[in-house]
N, C-alpha and C positions, 0 to 999 in steps of 0.2 A: 502492500499500500505505501508506503515511505516511495522507496522509486519510482513511484506513477504520478507522484505527488509533485518529484523535481521534475520528472517528463513535464509536466505541466508547464508548470512553472516553469522550463524552460524558453517550451516553447510560446505562452508567453511571450516572454522579452521576446526574440524574432519576430513574436507578428505588435509587440509592438513599436519594433522597428525597423517593422519594415513601413508600416503605415504613418509613421515620420518619418520616413523617406519620400514618400508616396507624397503626403503633403503641406512640403515645402521646401525651400531654393534652399541651398545656403551661398549664400558669394561671398564671394575673397574680392573684399575691395581693401586693396595693397594688404597686408597678411593680416588684415581684419576679415571673421569671418563674420557675419550677418546673416537672421532669418528674415524669412519672407518667405509667408503661408501664402500657398497658390490655392487657388480659385477654381483647379479639378484636379482629383485623384488620377496623379499618370508621373514619371519615372524620368521622364525628358526635361533637361533641365538641376535636373538635381543638385549638381553640384558646375557652379561659374563662377569663373575668375575675369575678373575687370583690366588685370590688368593689363597692357601692349592694347586695349582694345578703343576706339573711340567713346563717344558719347551716342554720339551719333549711333556706329555698328551696334552698341548694344540694348538701344534703346528701338532699334530694328526688331528684334529678338521681339514677336507681338506677345507671345508666351510671359516674358521676364515684363514689359512694356505695360500688358495689360493687368498682370501682380505687380503695378507699383514699383514698379526698380529708379523709373523714374524720381521719386521722393529721398527712396532710399539714397543716392547718391546726392539729391540735393540734401540732402541732408549731415551726409559724413563729407560735405564740403568741395568734389568730385564737378561739380555743375553749377549753375547757376538759376534762381527761380523760370525764368526769361530764357534762360534757352534752350529746359524743361519746358516750356511752354510754346517755345517755338516748334522745337521738334517733335511733339507729341499731335501738336496741326499740319506740322508734313508728313506725318503719316498714319492722320485718321483721314487723309482725302481720298 
C-alpha cells in the first residue's frame, strides 16, 4: 500500500510539472527568467529567450504577443510604451 501511495505521489508531481509547462511561457530576458501565462495549453514557445532578438521579431510571434510579452518587455525596460503601441498596431493590421 505504501509503495502505491509513493507511485501516485510521484505521478502527481510529474503531472503538475507537465501542466505548469503547458500553461506558462518561461521567457529569458537577459539572464532573468520571467513567467508569462499562456492563453491556451500548448508546448509551443514554452522556453523563449529574447537574447539577440529585436523587439520587432519578438512581437512578431503571435502566441507571445497575444499572451502579453510586450508588457513584460516594457516592465523590464527593454522597450518603451510608445514602441510597444507602434509594434502592436503594426501586427494587428
